[in-house]
N, C-alpha and C positions, 0 to 999 in steps of 0.2 A: 642625716647625721652630720654634725658639724665636727670637723678635725680641729684639734687644738695645736697640732704640730704639723710641719709640712717641709719638704725638701724638693729642690729641683736639681736635676742631673744633666749633664751634657757629656756626650762621648764622640770625640773625633779621633778615630784610630790613626789618622795620618799625622796628629799632633801630639797625642797622649797614649801612653800604654794602659791606662784604666779611666773609667768615667771620673768626671770631676764635679764637685758640689758648686753649683751656681748661686744657689740661694738656699737659706734654711732659717726656720724660726718657729717660735711658738706664739699663741695667742693672736693678736692683731697682725703680726708679721706673717704668721701662717695663714691667716684669712686672705691677706694681700696676695701671697704666693698663689693660693688656690684660685683666687678671683682672677689674677692675670693668666693663669693656665686656661680658666674657662673662656676668657676673652679671645685667646688665640686658638681655641678648640684643641688644647692639648689634652689628651686623656689622663685621668687621675687614677692612680693605682694606690690602693690602702693596704698598708702592711705596718702595724703598730711597732713591732720589734725593730724593723728595718728603719723606719723614720726616727725612732728613738737613737739609733746609732748614727744616723746621717746628721741629725741635728747637733750632735756633739762635735762634728768635724769642721775644721776651718773652711771658711768660703775660698773657692778656687783651688782647693786641695784635692788631690786624687784620692779615691776611696781606697781604704786598706785592703790588702789581699783576703782578709776574713770575710769581706762582705762581697766578694765577687760572685759567689754563688747565688746569693739573694737578689743582686742586682741583675744578673743574668736572667733570672725568672722575670723580673720587670721588663727587660728588653725583648724577651721572647713574647710575653704577653702583649706588649707594645706592637711588635711586628705582626702578631695575628689580628690584632684589632685593626691595624692599618690594612691588612689584606682583606678582611671583612668589609671594610668601608669602600675600598677600591674595587670590590667585585660587583 
């Protein structure tokens, strides 16, 4: 399944109070984000409603509080994925 939208997040609790949008886009930009993630073996998480919200944010901006719960789900999924790979 091809995704037409994508966003990349970064969270460093020592520097930021919330995750930041590193990259986001639609079409070819989204495909480039996905390709770069695959190149570096970064897991991909698909959530259409969340990506729609993230694509509308400014690059390098912290996510708004309304998205915290949804993004926490992504980070929990990522931690579980990392745990499975590491065991």
